[in-house]
PyMOL Python script that loads the backbone (N, CA, C, O; Angstrom):
from pymol import cmd

cmd.read_pdbstr("""\
ATOM      1  N   MET A   1       0.062  11.035   3.296  1.00  0.00           N
ATOM      2  CA  MET A   1      -0.422   9.724   3.892  1.00  0.00           C
ATOM      3  C   MET A   1      -1.548   9.358   3.061  1.00  0.00           C
ATOM      4  O   MET A   1      -1.740   8.143   3.125  1.00  0.00           O
ATOM      5  N   THR A   2      -2.550  10.098   2.130  1.00  0.00           N
ATOM      6  CA  THR A   2      -3.581   9.283   1.978  1.00  0.00           C
ATOM      7  C   THR A   2      -3.390   8.876   0.710  1.00  0.00           C
ATOM      8  O   THR A   2      -4.345   8.723  -0.052  1.00  0.00           O
ATOM      9  N   LYS A   3      -2.013   8.635   0.313  1.00  0.00           N
ATOM     10  CA  LYS A   3      -1.516   8.420  -1.075  1.00  0.00           C
ATOM     11  C   LYS A   3      -1.098   6.681  -0.866  1.00  0.00           C
ATOM     12  O   LYS A   3      -1.415   5.676  -1.502  1.00  0.00           O
ATOM     13  N   ILE A   4      -0.111   6.948   0.529  1.00  0.00           N
ATOM     14  CA  ILE A   4       0.077   6.097   0.816  1.00  0.00           C
ATOM     15  C   ILE A   4      -0.374   4.834   1.511  1.00  0.00           C
ATOM     16  O   ILE A   4       0.133   3.716   1.598  1.00  0.00           O
ATOM     17  N   LEU A   5      -1.859   5.544   2.136  1.00  0.00           N
ATOM     18  CA  LEU A   5      -3.068   4.938   2.433  1.00  0.00           C
ATOM     19  C   LEU A   5      -3.131   3.648   1.784  1.00  0.00           C
ATOM     20  O   LEU A   5      -2.715   2.520   2.045  1.00  0.00           O
ATOM     21  N   LEU A   6      -3.928   4.301   0.657  1.00  0.00           N
ATOM     22  CA  LEU A   6      -4.360   3.820  -0.059  1.00  0.00           C
ATOM     23  C   LEU A   6      -3.819   3.022  -1.398  1.00  0.00           C
ATOM     24  O   LEU A   6      -4.471   2.415  -2.248  1.00  0.00           O
ATOM     25  N   ILE A   7      -2.380   3.241  -1.286  1.00  0.00           N
ATOM     26  CA  ILE A   7      -1.635   2.511  -2.353  1.00  0.00           C
ATOM     27  C   ILE A   7      -1.267   0.434  -0.765  1.00  0.00           C
ATOM     28  O   ILE A   7      -1.132  -0.781  -0.907  1.00  0.00           O
ATOM     29  N   TYR A   8      -1.292   1.131   0.030  1.00  0.00           N
ATOM     30  CA  TYR A   8      -1.262  -0.428   1.002  1.00  0.00           C
ATOM     31  C   TYR A   8      -2.758  -0.705   1.078  1.00  0.00           C
ATOM     32  O   TYR A   8      -2.862  -1.845   1.532  1.00  0.00           O
ATOM     33  N   LEU A   9      -4.039  -0.161   0.832  1.00  0.00           N
ATOM     34  CA  LEU A   9      -5.209  -0.680   1.138  1.00  0.00           C
ATOM     35  C   LEU A   9      -4.835  -1.531  -0.055  1.00  0.00           C
ATOM     36  O   LEU A   9      -4.984  -2.753  -0.052  1.00  0.00           O
ATOM     37  N   ALA A  10      -4.329  -0.828  -1.106  1.00  0.00           N
ATOM     38  CA  ALA A  10      -5.014  -1.490  -2.827  1.00  0.00           C
ATOM     39  C   ALA A  10      -3.947  -2.858  -2.970  1.00  0.00           C
ATOM     40  O   ALA A  10      -4.271  -3.672  -3.834  1.00  0.00           O
ATOM     41  N   ILE A  11      -2.645  -3.160  -2.136  1.00  0.00           N
ATOM     42  CA  ILE A  11      -1.980  -4.011  -2.281  1.00  0.00           C
ATOM     43  C   ILE A  11      -2.418  -5.218  -1.556  1.00  0.00           C
ATOM     44  O   ILE A  11      -2.447  -6.294  -2.153  1.00  0.00           O
ATOM     45  N   MET A  12      -2.937  -5.081   0.312  1.00  0.00           N
ATOM     46  CA  MET A  12      -3.060  -5.636   0.776  1.00  0.00           C
ATOM     47  C   MET A  12      -4.326  -6.568   0.075  1.00  0.00           C
ATOM     48  O   MET A  12      -4.237  -7.787  -0.070  1.00  0.00           O
ATOM     49  N   ASN A  13      -5.329  -5.884  -0.266  1.00  0.00           N
ATOM     50  CA  ASN A  13      -6.546  -6.284  -0.650  1.00  0.00           C
ATOM     51  C   ASN A  13      -6.066  -7.385  -2.170  1.00  0.00           C
ATOM     52  O   ASN A  13      -6.426  -8.539  -2.405  1.00  0.00           O
ATOM     53  N   LEU A  14      -5.332  -6.657  -2.817  1.00  0.00           N
ATOM     54  CA  LEU A  14      -4.577  -7.869  -4.084  1.00  0.00           C
ATOM     55  C   LEU A  14      -4.312  -8.825  -3.297  1.00  0.00           C
ATOM     56  O   LEU A  14      -5.159  -9.712  -3.402  1.00  0.00           O
ATOM     57  N   ILE A  15      -3.359  -9.094  -2.403  1.00  0.00           N
ATOM     58  CA  ILE A  15      -2.868 -10.012  -1.767  1.00  0.00           C
ATOM     59  C   ILE A  15      -3.974 -10.708  -0.919  1.00  0.00           C
ATOM     60  O   ILE A  15      -3.882 -11.933  -0.848  1.00  0.00           O
ATOM     61  N   THR A  16      -4.687 -10.293  -0.468  1.00  0.00           N
ATOM     62  CA  THR A  16      -5.659 -10.976   0.340  1.00  0.00           C
ATOM     63  C   THR A  16      -6.586 -11.982  -0.935  1.00  0.00           C
ATOM     64  O   THR A  16      -6.799 -13.153  -0.621  1.00  0.00           O
ATOM     65  N   PHE A  17      -6.945 -11.639  -1.901  1.00  0.00           N
ATOM     66  CA  PHE A  17      -8.040 -11.230  -2.708  1.00  0.00           C
ATOM     67  C   PHE A  17      -7.238 -12.802  -3.511  1.00  0.00           C
ATOM     68  O   PHE A  17      -7.980 -13.662  -3.986  1.00  0.00           O
ATOM     69  N   ILE A  18      -5.775 -12.957  -3.548  1.00  0.00           N
ATOM     70  CA  ILE A  18      -4.951 -13.933  -4.258  1.00  0.00           C
ATOM     71  C   ILE A  18      -5.208 -15.448  -3.137  1.00  0.00           C
ATOM     72  O   ILE A  18      -5.545 -16.590  -3.451  1.00  0.00           O
ATOM     73  N   LEU A  19      -4.871 -14.832  -1.721  1.00  0.00           N
ATOM     74  CA  LEU A  19      -4.860 -15.787  -0.957  1.00  0.00           C
ATOM     75  C   LEU A  19      -6.274 -16.592  -0.870  1.00  0.00           C
ATOM     76  O   LEU A  19      -6.238 -17.822  -0.838  1.00  0.00           O
ATOM     77  N   TYR A  20      -7.447 -15.942  -0.833  1.00  0.00           N
ATOM     78  CA  TYR A  20      -8.643 -16.323  -0.693  1.00  0.00           C
ATOM     79  C   TYR A  20      -8.370 -17.916  -2.046  1.00  0.00           C
ATOM     80  O   TYR A  20      -8.511 -19.037  -1.557  1.00  0.00           O
ATOM     81  N   GLY A  21      -7.996 -17.821  -3.658  1.00  0.00           N
ATOM     82  CA  GLY A  21      -8.093 -18.166  -4.414  1.00  0.00           C
ATOM     83  C   GLY A  21      -7.201 -19.540  -3.717  1.00  0.00           C
ATOM     84  O   GLY A  21      -7.665 -20.633  -3.393  1.00  0.00           O
ATOM     85  N   ILE A  22      -6.204 -19.199  -3.651  1.00  0.00           N
ATOM     86  CA  ILE A  22      -4.965 -20.257  -3.547  1.00  0.00           C
ATOM     87  C   ILE A  22      -5.245 -21.135  -2.654  1.00  0.00           C
ATOM     88  O   ILE A  22      -4.773 -22.263  -2.793  1.00  0.00           O
ATOM     89  N   ASP A  23      -6.075 -20.833  -1.527  1.00  0.00           N
ATOM     90  CA  ASP A  23      -6.904 -21.319  -0.841  1.00  0.00           C
ATOM     91  C   ASP A  23      -7.969 -22.413  -0.949  1.00  0.00           C
ATOM     92  O   ASP A  23      -8.175 -23.538  -0.495  1.00  0.00           O
ATOM     93  N   LYS A  24      -8.642 -21.382  -1.913  1.00  0.00           N
ATOM     94  CA  LYS A  24      -9.496 -22.400  -2.383  1.00  0.00           C
ATOM     95  C   LYS A  24      -9.104 -23.819  -3.629  1.00  0.00           C
ATOM     96  O   LYS A  24      -9.484 -24.989  -3.659  1.00  0.00           O
ATOM     97  N   TYR A  25      -8.112 -22.946  -4.617  1.00  0.00           N
ATOM     98  CA  TYR A  25      -7.579 -24.345  -4.989  1.00  0.00           C
ATOM     99  C   TYR A  25      -7.066 -25.428  -3.844  1.00  0.00           C
ATOM    100  O   TYR A  25      -7.514 -26.533  -3.538  1.00  0.00           O
ATOM    101  N   LYS A  26      -5.962 -24.674  -3.344  1.00  0.00           N
ATOM    102  CA  LYS A  26      -5.662 -25.937  -2.001  1.00  0.00           C
ATOM    103  C   LYS A  26      -6.883 -26.957  -1.624  1.00  0.00           C
ATOM    104  O   LYS A  26      -6.701 -28.151  -1.861  1.00  0.00           O
ATOM    105  N   ALA A  27      -7.702 -26.678  -1.241  1.00  0.00           N
ATOM    106  CA  ALA A  27      -9.378 -26.995  -1.068  1.00  0.00           C
ATOM    107  C   ALA A  27      -9.766 -27.946  -1.678  1.00  0.00           C
ATOM    108  O   ALA A  27     -10.254 -29.033  -1.372  1.00  0.00           O
ATOM    109  N   VAL A  28      -9.426 -27.291  -2.863  1.00  0.00           N
ATOM    110  CA  VAL A  28      -9.979 -29.178  -4.191  1.00  0.00           C
ATOM    111  C   VAL A  28      -8.913 -30.099  -4.515  1.00  0.00           C
ATOM    112  O   VAL A  28      -8.823 -31.215  -5.025  1.00  0.00           O
ATOM    113  N   HIS A  29      -8.150 -29.238  -4.041  1.00  0.00           N
ATOM    114  CA  HIS A  29      -6.762 -30.864  -4.591  1.00  0.00           C
ATOM    115  C   HIS A  29      -6.199 -31.338  -3.110  1.00  0.00           C
ATOM    116  O   HIS A  29      -5.225 -32.082  -3.229  1.00  0.00           O
ATOM    117  N   HIS A  30      -6.535 -31.114  -1.927  1.00  0.00           N
ATOM    118  CA  HIS A  30      -6.922 -31.773  -0.605  1.00  0.00           C
ATOM    119  C   HIS A  30      -5.751 -31.862  -0.537  1.00  0.00           C
ATOM    120  O   HIS A  30      -5.244 -32.983  -0.592  1.00  0.00           O
ATOM    121  N   LYS A  31      -4.726 -30.384  -0.355  1.00  0.00           N
ATOM    122  CA  LYS A  31      -3.554 -29.324   0.382  1.00  0.00           C
ATOM    123  C   LYS A  31      -3.719 -29.003   0.822  1.00  0.00           C
ATOM    124  O   LYS A  31      -4.877 -28.605   0.946  1.00  0.00           O
ATOM    125  N   TRP A  32      -2.016 -28.541   2.310  1.00  0.00           N
ATOM    126  CA  TRP A  32      -1.632 -28.362   3.176  1.00  0.00           C
ATOM    127  C   TRP A  32      -2.751 -26.661   3.123  1.00  0.00           C
ATOM    128  O   TRP A  32      -2.605 -26.106   2.033  1.00  0.00           O
ATOM    129  N   ARG A  33      -3.590 -26.000   3.948  1.00  0.00           N
ATOM    130  CA  ARG A  33      -4.591 -25.051   3.602  1.00  0.00           C
ATOM    131  C   ARG A  33      -3.993 -24.016   4.363  1.00  0.00           C
ATOM    132  O   ARG A  33      -3.072 -23.983   5.179  1.00  0.00           O
ATOM    133  N   ILE A  34      -4.822 -23.118   3.840  1.00  0.00           N
ATOM    134  CA  ILE A  34      -4.435 -21.110   4.631  1.00  0.00           C
ATOM    135  C   ILE A  34      -5.214 -21.380   5.741  1.00  0.00           C
ATOM    136  O   ILE A  34      -6.397 -21.628   5.506  1.00  0.00           O
ATOM    137  N   PRO A  35      -4.698 -21.399   7.357  1.00  0.00           N
ATOM    138  CA  PRO A  35      -5.998 -21.553   8.569  1.00  0.00           C
ATOM    139  C   PRO A  35      -6.851 -20.563   8.282  1.00  0.00           C
ATOM    140  O   PRO A  35      -6.350 -19.697   7.565  1.00  0.00           O
ATOM    141  N   GLU A  36      -7.931 -20.393   8.583  1.00  0.00           N
ATOM    142  CA  GLU A  36      -8.939 -19.373   8.598  1.00  0.00           C
ATOM    143  C   GLU A  36      -8.870 -18.249   9.410  1.00  0.00           C
ATOM    144  O   GLU A  36      -9.437 -17.233   9.009  1.00  0.00           O
ATOM    145  N   LYS A  37      -8.070 -18.227  10.866  1.00  0.00           N
ATOM    146  CA  LYS A  37      -7.643 -16.817  11.531  1.00  0.00           C
ATOM    147  C   LYS A  37      -6.255 -16.604  10.416  1.00  0.00           C
ATOM    148  O   LYS A  37      -5.795 -15.651  11.044  1.00  0.00           O
ATOM    149  N   VAL A  38      -5.601 -16.718   9.650  1.00  0.00           N
ATOM    150  CA  VAL A  38      -5.083 -16.489   8.848  1.00  0.00           C
ATOM    151  C   VAL A  38      -6.099 -15.292   7.490  1.00  0.00           C
ATOM    152  O   VAL A  38      -5.933 -14.174   7.001  1.00  0.00           O
ATOM    153  N   LEU A  39      -6.760 -16.019   7.423  1.00  0.00           N
ATOM    154  CA  LEU A  39      -7.576 -15.231   5.680  1.00  0.00           C
ATOM    155  C   LEU A  39      -8.151 -14.470   6.520  1.00  0.00           C
ATOM    156  O   LEU A  39      -7.812 -13.309   6.295  1.00  0.00           O
ATOM    157  N   ILE A  40      -8.970 -14.562   7.518  1.00  0.00           N
ATOM    158  CA  ILE A  40      -9.539 -13.133   8.039  1.00  0.00           C
ATOM    159  C   ILE A  40      -8.676 -12.050   8.884  1.00  0.00           C
ATOM    160  O   ILE A  40      -9.120 -10.930   9.137  1.00  0.00           O
ATOM    161  N   LEU A  41      -7.055 -12.623   9.404  1.00  0.00           N
ATOM    162  CA  LEU A  41      -6.648 -11.487   9.509  1.00  0.00           C
ATOM    163  C   LEU A  41      -6.204 -11.079   8.624  1.00  0.00           C
ATOM    164  O   LEU A  41      -5.275 -10.314   8.881  1.00  0.00           O
ATOM    165  N   PHE A  42      -6.436 -11.225   7.483  1.00  0.00           N
ATOM    166  CA  PHE A  42      -5.793 -10.502   6.281  1.00  0.00           C
ATOM    167  C   PHE A  42      -7.309  -8.953   5.501  1.00  0.00           C
ATOM    168  O   PHE A  42      -7.322  -8.019   4.699  1.00  0.00           O
ATOM    169  N   ALA A  43      -8.367  -9.732   6.561  1.00  0.00           N
ATOM    170  CA  ALA A  43      -9.384  -9.247   5.885  1.00  0.00           C
ATOM    171  C   ALA A  43      -9.203  -7.816   6.807  1.00  0.00           C
ATOM    172  O   ALA A  43      -9.363  -6.704   6.305  1.00  0.00           O
ATOM    173  N   TRP A  44      -8.822  -8.049   8.320  1.00  0.00           N
ATOM    174  CA  TRP A  44      -9.039  -7.045   9.556  1.00  0.00           C
ATOM    175  C   TRP A  44      -7.308  -6.245   8.824  1.00  0.00           C
ATOM    176  O   TRP A  44      -7.592  -5.221   8.203  1.00  0.00           O
ATOM    177  N   VAL A  45      -6.293  -6.434   8.816  1.00  0.00           N
ATOM    178  CA  VAL A  45      -5.338  -5.686   8.954  1.00  0.00           C
ATOM    179  C   VAL A  45      -5.310  -4.633   6.744  1.00  0.00           C
ATOM    180  O   VAL A  45      -4.432  -4.261   5.966  1.00  0.00           O
ATOM    181  N   GLY A  46      -6.545  -4.642   6.764  1.00  0.00           N
ATOM    182  CA  GLY A  46      -6.935  -3.857   5.548  1.00  0.00           C
ATOM    183  C   GLY A  46      -7.570  -4.590   3.856  1.00  0.00           C
ATOM    184  O   GLY A  46      -8.151  -4.104   2.886  1.00  0.00           O
ATOM    185  N   GLY A  47      -7.068  -5.961   4.218  1.00  0.00           N
ATOM    186  CA  GLY A  47      -7.788  -6.493   2.904  1.00  0.00           C
ATOM    187  C   GLY A  47      -9.295  -6.749   2.628  1.00  0.00           C
ATOM    188  O   GLY A  47      -9.717  -7.144   1.541  1.00  0.00           O
ATOM    189  N   GLY A  48      -9.945  -6.530   3.544  1.00  0.00           N
ATOM    190  CA  GLY A  48     -11.387  -6.812   3.454  1.00  0.00           C
ATOM    191  C   GLY A  48     -12.514  -6.855   2.004  1.00  0.00           C
ATOM    192  O   GLY A  48     -13.493  -7.563   1.769  1.00  0.00           O
ATOM    193  N   ILE A  49     -11.836  -5.739   1.209  1.00  0.00           N
ATOM    194  CA  ILE A  49     -12.801  -6.163   0.573  1.00  0.00           C
ATOM    195  C   ILE A  49     -11.627  -6.728  -0.791  1.00  0.00           C
ATOM    196  O   ILE A  49     -11.616  -6.254  -1.927  1.00  0.00           O
ATOM    197  N   GLY A  50     -10.861  -7.660  -0.357  1.00  0.00           N
ATOM    198  CA  GLY A  50     -10.123  -8.470  -1.699  1.00  0.00           C
ATOM    199  C   GLY A  50     -10.817  -9.807  -0.528  1.00  0.00           C
ATOM    200  O   GLY A  50     -10.920 -10.855  -1.165  1.00  0.00           O
ATOM    201  N   ALA A  51     -11.032  -9.885   0.158  1.00  0.00           N
ATOM    202  CA  ALA A  51     -11.203 -10.923   0.654  1.00  0.00           C
ATOM    203  C   ALA A  51     -13.357 -10.540   0.586  1.00  0.00           C
ATOM    204  O   ALA A  51     -14.216 -11.399   0.389  1.00  0.00           O
ATOM    205  N   LEU A  52     -13.496  -9.659   0.726  1.00  0.00           N
ATOM    206  CA  LEU A  52     -14.848  -9.915   0.240  1.00  0.00           C
ATOM    207  C   LEU A  52     -15.720 -10.114  -1.054  1.00  0.00           C
ATOM    208  O   LEU A  52     -16.934 -10.059  -1.250  1.00  0.00           O
ATOM    209  N   ALA A  53     -14.473 -10.406  -1.983  1.00  0.00           N
ATOM    210  CA  ALA A  53     -14.571 -10.146  -3.334  1.00  0.00           C
ATOM    211  C   ALA A  53     -13.893 -11.836  -3.786  1.00  0.00           C
ATOM    212  O   ALA A  53     -13.958 -12.508  -4.815  1.00  0.00           O
ATOM    213  N   GLY A  54     -13.356 -12.013  -2.650  1.00  0.00           N
ATOM    214  CA  GLY A  54     -12.853 -13.658  -3.181  1.00  0.00           C
ATOM    215  C   GLY A  54     -13.763 -14.798  -2.703  1.00  0.00           C
ATOM    216  O   GLY A  54     -13.744 -15.899  -3.254  1.00  0.00           O
ATOM    217  N   MET A  55     -14.349 -14.586  -1.940  1.00  0.00           N
ATOM    218  CA  MET A  55     -15.445 -15.383  -1.603  1.00  0.00           C
ATOM    219  C   MET A  55     -16.126 -15.310  -2.713  1.00  0.00           C
ATOM    220  O   MET A  55     -15.827 -15.942  -3.726  1.00  0.00           O
ATOM    221  N   PRO A  56     -16.856 -14.726  -2.637  1.00  0.00           N
ATOM    222  CA  PRO A  56     -17.945 -15.001  -4.069  1.00  0.00           C
ATOM    223  C   PRO A  56     -17.233 -15.825  -5.489  1.00  0.00           C
ATOM    224  O   PRO A  56     -17.641 -16.751  -6.190  1.00  0.00           O
ATOM    225  N   ALA A  57     -15.980 -14.985  -5.508  1.00  0.00           N
ATOM    226  CA  ALA A  57     -15.499 -14.799  -7.376  1.00  0.00           C
ATOM    227  C   ALA A  57     -14.976 -16.509  -6.682  1.00  0.00           C
ATOM    228  O   ALA A  57     -15.886 -17.277  -6.995  1.00  0.00           O
ATOM    229  N   PHE A  58     -13.927 -17.250  -5.933  1.00  0.00           N
ATOM    230  CA  PHE A  58     -13.961 -18.958  -5.612  1.00  0.00           C
ATOM    231  C   PHE A  58     -14.537 -19.521  -4.973  1.00  0.00           C
ATOM    232  O   PHE A  58     -14.009 -20.434  -4.338  1.00  0.00           O
ATOM    233  N   HIS A  59     -16.015 -19.210  -4.835  1.00  0.00           N
ATOM    234  CA  HIS A  59     -17.163 -20.166  -3.994  1.00  0.00           C
ATOM    235  C   HIS A  59     -16.454 -20.372  -3.012  1.00  0.00           C
ATOM    236  O   HIS A  59     -16.009 -21.520  -3.021  1.00  0.00           O
ATOM    237  N   HIS A  60     -16.136 -19.760  -2.138  1.00  0.00           N
ATOM    238  CA  HIS A  60     -15.473 -20.286  -0.783  1.00  0.00           C
ATOM    239  C   HIS A  60     -15.337 -19.616   0.494  1.00  0.00           C
ATOM    240  O   HIS A  60     -15.487 -18.403   0.348  1.00  0.00           O
ATOM    241  N   LYS A  61     -15.179 -19.853   1.327  1.00  0.00           N
ATOM    242  CA  LYS A  61     -16.066 -19.581   2.779  1.00  0.00           C
ATOM    243  C   LYS A  61     -16.681 -19.063   2.788  1.00  0.00           C
ATOM    244  O   LYS A  61     -16.474 -18.101   3.527  1.00  0.00           O
ATOM    245  N   THR A  62     -18.395 -19.068   1.872  1.00  0.00           N
ATOM    246  CA  THR A  62     -19.267 -18.062   1.407  1.00  0.00           C
ATOM    247  C   THR A  62     -20.526 -18.437   2.386  1.00  0.00           C
ATOM    248  O   THR A  62     -21.487 -17.671   2.457  1.00  0.00           O
ATOM    249  N   LYS A  63     -20.467 -19.752   3.198  1.00  0.00           N
ATOM    250  CA  LYS A  63     -21.491 -20.369   4.076  1.00  0.00           C
ATOM    251  C   LYS A  63     -20.563 -20.468   5.677  1.00  0.00           C
ATOM    252  O   LYS A  63     -21.071 -21.088   6.612  1.00  0.00           O
ATOM    253  N   LYS A  64     -19.448 -19.918   5.801  1.00  0.00           N
ATOM    254  CA  LYS A  64     -19.151 -20.088   7.271  1.00  0.00           C
ATOM    255  C   LYS A  64     -19.315 -18.267   7.958  1.00  0.00           C
ATOM    256  O   LYS A  64     -19.041 -17.174   7.463  1.00  0.00           O
ATOM    257  N   TRP A  65     -19.876 -18.681   9.255  1.00  0.00           N
ATOM    258  CA  TRP A  65     -20.829 -17.605   9.851  1.00  0.00           C
ATOM    259  C   TRP A  65     -19.523 -15.830   9.764  1.00  0.00           C
ATOM    260  O   TRP A  65     -19.462 -14.687   9.309  1.00  0.00           O
ATOM    261  N   LYS A  66     -18.576 -17.108  10.790  1.00  0.00           N
ATOM    262  CA  LYS A  66     -17.250 -16.522  11.221  1.00  0.00           C
ATOM    263  C   LYS A  66     -16.778 -15.229   9.692  1.00  0.00           C
ATOM    264  O   LYS A  66     -16.459 -14.080   9.994  1.00  0.00           O
ATOM    265  N   PHE A  67     -16.817 -15.685   8.132  1.00  0.00           N
ATOM    266  CA  PHE A  67     -16.415 -15.140   7.174  1.00  0.00           C
ATOM    267  C   PHE A  67     -17.625 -14.118   6.888  1.00  0.00           C
ATOM    268  O   PHE A  67     -17.482 -12.901   6.779  1.00  0.00           O
ATOM    269  N   ARG A  68     -18.487 -14.615   6.814  1.00  0.00           N
ATOM    270  CA  ARG A  68     -20.773 -13.948   6.717  1.00  0.00           C
ATOM    271  C   ARG A  68     -20.112 -12.354   7.551  1.00  0.00           C
ATOM    272  O   ARG A  68     -20.309 -11.293   6.960  1.00  0.00           O
ATOM    273  N   ILE A  69     -19.417 -12.348   8.799  1.00  0.00           N
ATOM    274  CA  ILE A  69     -20.150 -11.615   9.774  1.00  0.00           C
ATOM    275  C   ILE A  69     -18.628 -10.757  10.025  1.00  0.00           C
ATOM    276  O   ILE A  69     -18.624  -9.527   9.987  1.00  0.00           O
ATOM    277  N   LEU A  70     -17.729 -11.317  10.208  1.00  0.00           N
ATOM    278  CA  LEU A  70     -16.134 -10.410  10.095  1.00  0.00           C
ATOM    279  C   LEU A  70     -15.791 -10.123   8.741  1.00  0.00           C
ATOM    280  O   LEU A  70     -15.472  -8.939   8.641  1.00  0.00           O
ATOM    281  N   VAL A  71     -15.747 -10.569   7.960  1.00  0.00           N
ATOM    282  CA  VAL A  71     -14.889  -9.842   6.610  1.00  0.00           C
ATOM    283  C   VAL A  71     -16.444  -8.300   6.342  1.00  0.00           C
ATOM    284  O   VAL A  71     -16.145  -7.205   6.818  1.00  0.00           O
ATOM    285  N   PRO A  72     -17.171  -8.357   5.979  1.00  0.00           N
ATOM    286  CA  PRO A  72     -18.062  -7.627   5.683  1.00  0.00           C
ATOM    287  C   PRO A  72     -17.882  -6.136   6.974  1.00  0.00           C
ATOM    288  O   PRO A  72     -17.881  -4.922   6.775  1.00  0.00           O
ATOM    289  N   LEU A  73     -17.753  -6.919   8.215  1.00  0.00           N
ATOM    290  CA  LEU A  73     -17.407  -5.184   9.519  1.00  0.00           C
ATOM    291  C   LEU A  73     -16.083  -5.172   9.176  1.00  0.00           C
ATOM    292  O   LEU A  73     -15.490  -4.097   9.271  1.00  0.00           O
ATOM    293  N   SER A  74     -15.571  -6.018   8.847  1.00  0.00           N
ATOM    294  CA  SER A  74     -14.007  -5.475   8.655  1.00  0.00           C
ATOM    295  C   SER A  74     -14.155  -3.877   7.669  1.00  0.00           C
ATOM    296  O   SER A  74     -13.944  -2.669   7.779  1.00  0.00           O
ATOM    297  N   VAL A  75     -14.511  -4.592   6.992  1.00  0.00           N
ATOM    298  CA  VAL A  75     -14.764  -3.133   4.925  1.00  0.00           C
ATOM    299  C   VAL A  75     -15.024  -2.359   6.161  1.00  0.00           C
ATOM    300  O   VAL A  75     -13.985  -2.299   6.818  1.00  0.00           O
ATOM    301  N   MET A  76     -16.571  -1.394   7.053  1.00  0.00           N
ATOM    302  CA  MET A  76     -17.226  -1.210   7.618  1.00  0.00           C
ATOM    303  C   MET A  76     -16.020  -0.182   8.191  1.00  0.00           C
ATOM    304  O   MET A  76     -15.889   1.015   7.933  1.00  0.00           O
ATOM    305  N   VAL A  77     -15.109  -1.107   9.127  1.00  0.00           N
ATOM    306  CA  VAL A  77     -14.133  -0.655  10.389  1.00  0.00           C
ATOM    307  C   VAL A  77     -13.341   0.033   8.903  1.00  0.00           C
ATOM    308  O   VAL A  77     -13.552   1.233   9.081  1.00  0.00           O
ATOM    309  N   TRP A  78     -12.926  -0.026   8.191  1.00  0.00           N
ATOM    310  CA  TRP A  78     -11.488   0.307   6.726  1.00  0.00           C
ATOM    311  C   TRP A  78     -12.650   1.711   6.771  1.00  0.00           C
ATOM    312  O   TRP A  78     -12.604   2.801   7.342  1.00  0.00           O
ATOM    313  N   VAL A  79     -13.688   1.036   5.847  1.00  0.00           N
ATOM    314  CA  VAL A  79     -13.844   2.493   5.122  1.00  0.00           C
ATOM    315  C   VAL A  79     -14.601   3.726   5.803  1.00  0.00           C
ATOM    316  O   VAL A  79     -14.916   4.817   5.325  1.00  0.00           O
ATOM    317  N   VAL A  80     -14.786   3.194   7.064  1.00  0.00           N
ATOM    318  CA  VAL A  80     -15.027   4.420   8.107  1.00  0.00           C
ATOM    319  C   VAL A  80     -13.548   5.061   8.463  1.00  0.00           C
ATOM    320  O   VAL A  80     -13.370   6.279   8.453  1.00  0.00           O
ATOM    321  N   ALA A  81     -12.337   3.961   8.831  1.00  0.00           N
ATOM    322  CA  ALA A  81     -11.016   4.603   9.391  1.00  0.00           C
ATOM    323  C   ALA A  81     -10.260   5.486   8.320  1.00  0.00           C
ATOM    324  O   ALA A  81      -9.439   6.382   8.518  1.00  0.00           O
ATOM    325  N   THR A  82     -10.793   4.956   7.048  1.00  0.00           N
ATOM    326  CA  THR A  82      -9.585   5.654   5.704  1.00  0.00           C
ATOM    327  C   THR A  82     -10.487   7.222   5.699  1.00  0.00           C
ATOM    328  O   THR A  82     -10.017   8.359   5.664  1.00  0.00           O
ATOM    329  N   ALA A  83     -12.046   6.744   5.752  1.00  0.00           N
ATOM    330  CA  ALA A  83     -12.641   8.332   5.647  1.00  0.00           C
ATOM    331  C   ALA A  83     -12.160   9.667   6.310  1.00  0.00           C
ATOM    332  O   ALA A  83     -12.171  10.783   5.791  1.00  0.00           O
ATOM    333  N   PHE A  84     -11.724   9.311   7.599  1.00  0.00           N
ATOM    334  CA  PHE A  84     -11.734   9.718   8.578  1.00  0.00           C
ATOM    335  C   PHE A  84     -10.508  10.313   8.511  1.00  0.00           C
ATOM    336  O   PHE A  84     -10.153  11.437   8.862  1.00  0.00           O
ATOM    337  N   LEU A  85      -9.793   9.233   7.916  1.00  0.00           N
ATOM    338  CA  LEU A  85      -8.370   9.572   7.956  1.00  0.00           C
ATOM    339  C   LEU A  85      -8.205  11.126   7.029  1.00  0.00           C
ATOM    340  O   LEU A  85      -7.748  12.213   7.385  1.00  0.00           O
ATOM    341  N   ILE A  86      -8.904  10.583   5.473  1.00  0.00           N
ATOM    342  CA  ILE A  86      -8.830  11.005   4.612  1.00  0.00           C
ATOM    343  C   ILE A  86      -9.327  12.519   4.701  1.00  0.00           C
ATOM    344  O   ILE A  86      -8.425  13.351   4.595  1.00  0.00           O
ATOM    345  N   TYR A  87     -10.604  12.999   4.877  1.00  0.00           N
ATOM    346  CA  TYR A  87     -11.359  13.766   5.420  1.00  0.00           C
ATOM    347  C   TYR A  87     -11.342  14.385   7.028  1.00  0.00           C
ATOM    348  O   TYR A  87     -11.978  15.323   7.510  1.00  0.00           O
ATOM    349  N   GLY A  88     -10.602  13.697   7.482  1.00  0.00           N
ATOM    350  CA  GLY A  88      -9.936  14.678   8.672  1.00  0.00           C
ATOM    351  C   GLY A  88      -8.947  15.121   9.043  1.00  0.00           C
ATOM    352  O   GLY A  88      -8.737  15.542  10.181  1.00  0.00           O
ATOM    353  N   GLU A  89      -8.073  15.089   8.000  1.00  0.00           N
ATOM    354  CA  GLU A  89      -6.820  15.949   7.707  1.00  0.00           C
ATOM    355  C   GLU A  89      -6.856  17.499   7.351  1.00  0.00           C
ATOM    356  O   GLU A  89      -5.864  18.217   7.232  1.00  0.00           O
ATOM    357  N   GLY A  90      -7.958  17.815   7.230  1.00  0.00           N
ATOM    358  CA  GLY A  90      -8.383  19.398   6.352  1.00  0.00           C
ATOM    359  C   GLY A  90      -8.872  19.590   7.633  1.00  0.00           C
ATOM    360  O   GLY A  90      -9.433  20.646   7.927  1.00  0.00           O
TER     361      GLY A  90
END
""", "prot")
cmd.dss("prot")
cmd.show_as("cartoon", "prot")
cmd.util.cbc("prot")
cmd.orient("prot")
């Protein structure tokens, strides 16, 4: 169970990081954008660290309050939940 959870989180964080990069690219090139609610959703379904890394890496969404609050909060929730699942097994 722990291994599957960690693989899931790694994949979600990689996908989320890439999504932030794609959205920044699209913003610069005036193309169709990924909706903000999708970017935040990916943070909440396990990609919070990828979102948190993507924001400064791509200089993207760093000034929007929704992202400055909700993304770190999603990371905290996942850290606590993951710790509970891993250490609560024994």
